[in-house]
N, C-alpha and C positions, 0 to 999 in steps of 0.2 A: 158635349164632347166627352170622352173617357178620363179619369182622374188619372195622372202619372203614377205609377205602381211606386213607391220608395222602395230603398234597399232592404232587404228581409232583416240584417242585422241591427239597422236602424230604428225599424219598424218595433221588432221587440224587445228594444230597452224602451222606446216610448210605452208600449202596452203596459210596462210596470210603471213607468213615471204617471201615466196617465190616472192610475189608481192609486197616487198618495203612497208611492212604496219608499220613497227616501227615509233612510234610517239614519244617515249620516250627521254627525254633530256638529253645529254652530259654533262658531269660538265666543266662547262669553266676554262682554264687554260692559263695563259698569255702567249704567244707567248715566252718570254723569257724563257720559263720553257722548251721549245723544244730546246734549243740553247746547244750544246756542251755536247748533250746526247750521249752515244755509241762511237765507234770508225769506222772510213771508213775502209773498208776492203783493205788490199795491193793490188798494183795490181802485180800479180803473173809473174814470170817469162815465155816467149813465149812458146806455149806446154802445159802448166801446163791447169786444167781445169778451168769454170769459174763455181763456182757452185751457183747453184739457189735454194730455195725451193719452195714447194708446198704444203699449207695445205688444205686437205679435210675433211669434216665429213662424211667419208668414212663408218663409222660402228653407223652412228647416230641411235637415235629411229626412226627415221622418215623410215629407211628403207635402207638396202645397196648397193642400186645404184641408191639414190634420187641427189646427189651430186656429181658425178664422172664425169659427161661429162666435164666439163671444165680441169678439170686434165687430163683425155684421150685426148682430144685436144692439149693440151700443150705439152706431152709428146710425140705425134706424131709428132708434130712441131719439137722440140729439137732433135728426133733420126734422123729425114730427115737431118736436119742441121748438125748435126756430121758427116752422111754418104757424105756431101758433103764436108768437110773439116772445119765446126765450125764458129768460130769467128776468123778471122786473124790466122789460124791452130791450135785453141785452142777449145777442145771441152767443149759441155756446160755439167756439171754434174747435175743432177737433184737429189736433196734429198726431200725426200717425209715424210710428217708426218701426220696421221690421229687423228683427235683430238675429235675423237668418240661424236662428237656433243654437248658437255658440255665447259661452260667457262674455267673449270680446264683444260681440256683436249687442250682448245686452247692457253692457258699461258702455257702451257708445252711445247707444239709443237713451238711457237714463242721462249721461251728460247732456246730450242734445235738447232732450225735453226740459231738464229741469234746469240747467245752467243758460242755455241759449235761448230756448222757446219760453222758459220760465212759467210754466203752466201752474194751474192752482192745485191739480190733482191729477195724478193717473187714475184711468177708468179700466176695467174690463181686462188687465194684463193677463196673457196667455202667452207666458215664456217656458220654452223647453230648460233653460239654464238662468236660473234667473239671478246671475252673479252680482248685478248691480243693487239688489236690495237692501244692503247694510247700508247702500249709500242715500238710498230713497230714504232710509228710516233717520240716518242722520241728519239730513236736511229737513226734518219733519214735512214731508211732502206725504199728503194721505193717498194709499194707493186704496183704492174703493172698488169692491166686488171681484177682486184677483180669482184666476182660477187654480187652487192649490196643487200643483204638478210635482211641486218640489215641497220642502220643508218651510219656505222663507214665512210663510203666512201663518207659522207657529212658533217663528223666531222671534222677529224685529216688531217691535211699537210701530204705529203710523201706518201699518198695512192690516186691511182688513178684507179677510177673504170672504169669498161669496157664501161660505157656508159657517162664518164664524168660528172663534177659540176659545178654549177654558184656560190654556197654556199661559205662563207667565208673559211672554213674551219679552225677555230682557236680554238677547242675544244669543241665549243657548236653547237648541230646537226643543220643542215640547218641556218635560220635565227630566232633569240630566240626561239628556239625548235621547230621550224615548218619545215617540208618540203613542196614542192611543185611539184604540177604532171599537166600535161596539159591533153586536153579534146580531143587530136586528134584523138584518136580510135573512139570514139563517132561521131564526124565528119566526118568521112571517111566513115561508113554505113548510115549515114543521108544522105550524099551528092552522094555517087556511088551507093547506093541500096535504096534508098528511105523511109529508116528504120524508122518509127515514134513511135512504142511502142517497149519497151525494158523492160524484166524481170530480176531481181536480185535475186539469190536465195542462203540464207543463212542458217546455223545453229544458234539455240537458244543457241549461246556461245560467250562468249565477243570480242573475237578477229575476229570472223568471222561473228558477226555483226557490228561491226565497220568498218570493208572493204567493206561490203555491204551499210552501209551509206556513204562511199566517194565516191564508184562508182555511187549511187543513185544522188549526188549531181552534180557530172559530166555530166549525162544523162540528168538532169534536165536543165541545164547550156546551153547545146545544144538543147532545146526545147523538148526533148522525154517525151511522157507520160509514167510513170513507174510504174510498177507492182510489188510491194514487195511480195516475199516469202517465208517464215521460215519455216524451219521441225524441228521437235525435234532431236538433235543429239543423242541421245540413241536409238530411235526408228523412224528413218525418214522415213514418207509416202509420198515416192517421187510419187506414183501415183496420190494422190491427187493432187501434184504440177503440174505434167504434165497435167491432165484433167485441171485444172484452165488456165494453159500456152493455152492449143488450146483454151477455152472458151475466154480468154481475146484477142485473136488474136496477140498474140506477134509475133513479127518481129525478136527480138533479145533475147536472153537467155547468160545473165553474171552471174557469180558464185562467192560465197566465200566459197565453199567447197572442201575437201579433193579428190584425186581422183579415191578412191573405190565410194563415194559418186556420181561423174561425170558420172562413168560408169552406177550406179543403174538410175540416173537420166536419162541418154539417152536411157536406155533400158524402161523406163516407158513411156518416150515420144514416142518411137515406138508401144508401147502396145497399147496405147490411141491413137496414129495417129495424135499425135501435130507436125506439120510441122513448121518450123521457117526458116529464111533467112539466118540466123548463129547461130552456138552454138559458142561462142566466148570464146578461150582459150590464154594462155599465153605463152611467150616463154620457160620456163621450162618442158612444156607440148608436144613443137614442135618436135616429135621424128617420127621415122620410126616405132615405135611397136603400133602404133595406131590400124591396124588388130587384135592385139591380146588384147589390153585395152578395147576394144569397139566390141568384136566379135560377141558380142549378140544385137546388135542395127546397123543395116544398113544404114538405112534412117538417123539417128541422126549423125552416124558416117561420111557420107557424106555432113553434114552440119557442120561439125567444121571448123571454121577457127581460124587462129593464128595471131597474131599481133607482131612485136617487133623492134629493131633497128638493125638488122645484116640480111645480106642478104640470101635467103633460103639456105639452105645445099643441096637443090636437082636441086639447079640452075648450074649444070656440064657444062652448055655452056659457065658459066662465068670462065676465067682462073684459076683465085683465088681460086674458089670453086671447080674446077676440081682438082686443087694439094691437098688440102684439102682430096677429095675423094678418090683419088688414095692413099694416104698416110696413110688413115683409112679403107682401103676395108677391113682388117683383122678383123675388130669389128663385132660383132652380130647384133646391131642397132646402127644408126646414129641419133644424134640431134643438134640442135641448139645452145646446150649447147656445145658440141663438138667443134664447126666451131669458137665460141666466145674464148675458152679455146684457139685455134690456134692462134686465132686473139692474144690474150695476148702474146702468147710466141713469135709471130711475132715483138710485138712492142718491148718489151723487147732489143730482136736481134737486132733492128734497132738503140735503143738508144746505146748497148753495141759495135756494130760497129762504129759507129759516136765517141765514146769517144777513140777506139782503134785505128783509122785511124787519128784520131786529136791529137796523141801523150799523151793524157791525164791519159791514162789508164782505164781498167775496174774498176770503185770503184761505192763504194753506192754513193757517192756526184755526179759523173759524170752522171751515169746514172738518179739520181734524177732531174738533174740540165736540163737533156734532155727533159725526162717526162713532167719537170713545163714549158717549153714553148712551148711544145705542142699545136697546132693548127689546128683543123681539122683533125684530125689523122682519117683515111680510113680502115686501114691495106690492101691495096691493093683492097680496093672497097667492102671491107668484111663487113665494118662498116658505119653506119650514122656518119659524121664528129663528132668526139667527140672533146668537149672544156673543157676547165677548165680555169673560169674567176674569181672569186672569188669576186662578184657584193657586194656590200655592203648593197644593199636592194633587197628583191625578186622582180623578175620581174612580171607584172602583165599579161604580154602577150608574147609569145614566138613562133616563127616559128618553127615549129617540124616536121621533115619528119619520115615516117613510113614504115616498109616492113609487107606485108601482104602477106599471101598465104591459101590456103582451100585445105581440103584433097578430093581426089578423089580417089575411090577403082581402082586399076590396075594401077594408074599414080603416087600416092602418092601426096606429097604436091605440090600444084602448086602455082608459084606465081601470085598475082593480082596487074600489073603494075610494075614498076619500085621503088624501094625504094629512089631513088633521086629525082624523077619527084612527089612521093604521098606527099606532104608536105601542112601544115596549119598552120594560125595564130589562136593560140586559148589560151584561158585562162589558167592563171595556180592558180590552186586554193590549199589552205593549208590543210597539214593534220598531 
């Protein structure tokens, strides 16, 4: 069955949020405000379930299947774990909550899971508006492996995003309200493929244009000639953009537009014969649905590249990926977000097992303590090593490793080198 097409306005806003584009400042609260809030969940007796919560914006205005990948991956992991005996003989009981993509709904889910269901932890949170993040933090409930759609995972303690954080996480976003990102993606294409000219396509809409400016800054920092292309949000002329891309000789195309717009852009590129080294997309669009989403643009489709911080879900020769794929073979499609949800569930499980085996009981406090001292966590090689450091000052440079894959019809996503070796020392730019 075809997926329901979300509204263009909602999808365009989500395209920016999905790329971690929020630069809004969180309100500063003293660390003492986090002390003594909430109650630690009691350690149940042997054999009783260990309860975790999963918050997903499953029915958000962006579309019914946009955010469900991490949830599905986490649930698959827990199902397999329970079939193998759970954690010390205790099954993991998953309590789900759909927040509808709204702040009000998110706060309702947080209340239900923390206060009524008394979950030990949240796992693989994927929320369009994580309005309840401060409440989760004050209750000292560990949020394990959430997707950083907004800025919550660079703002609050006790929240552990799937990619880690170097920020103080003291109630203010990043450092004095600014987050920082590297230029490793641009460095990769310059070094490995000799790219020199990059186009950035955006809408004449505030959030889309803001993200485009961020991408352009990073490209210029890496020495690219940048071609800026902006289209009307209501009546986009992608054919004109495609023709100019061809005329300008763009090697790469980045975008700050929605999925529907990307499909239209790719079709226009095929129609005018615009060929590029790479049409670069992000981890949220790294899925097996490419043949359907880009069915009208075979040339552009086979120029699609994805970058991220987790191992390609197609690399089934890797044992950890093979286990994920075996456990999720019943799903209609596969995605990188599903694999990252699986990794989040694995991370929680390792923390809970450590607590159980150490005789401390699987409590919120014990799981949080385990996560807080996590250094270089990889989920059996599925993730680029995850770090939480709380640096007092933002880094000016950072060594960052990158997972890269390209789409090939008949094969799927093909990894380009190993993510543990594709590493760069790059500048960190504020946004």
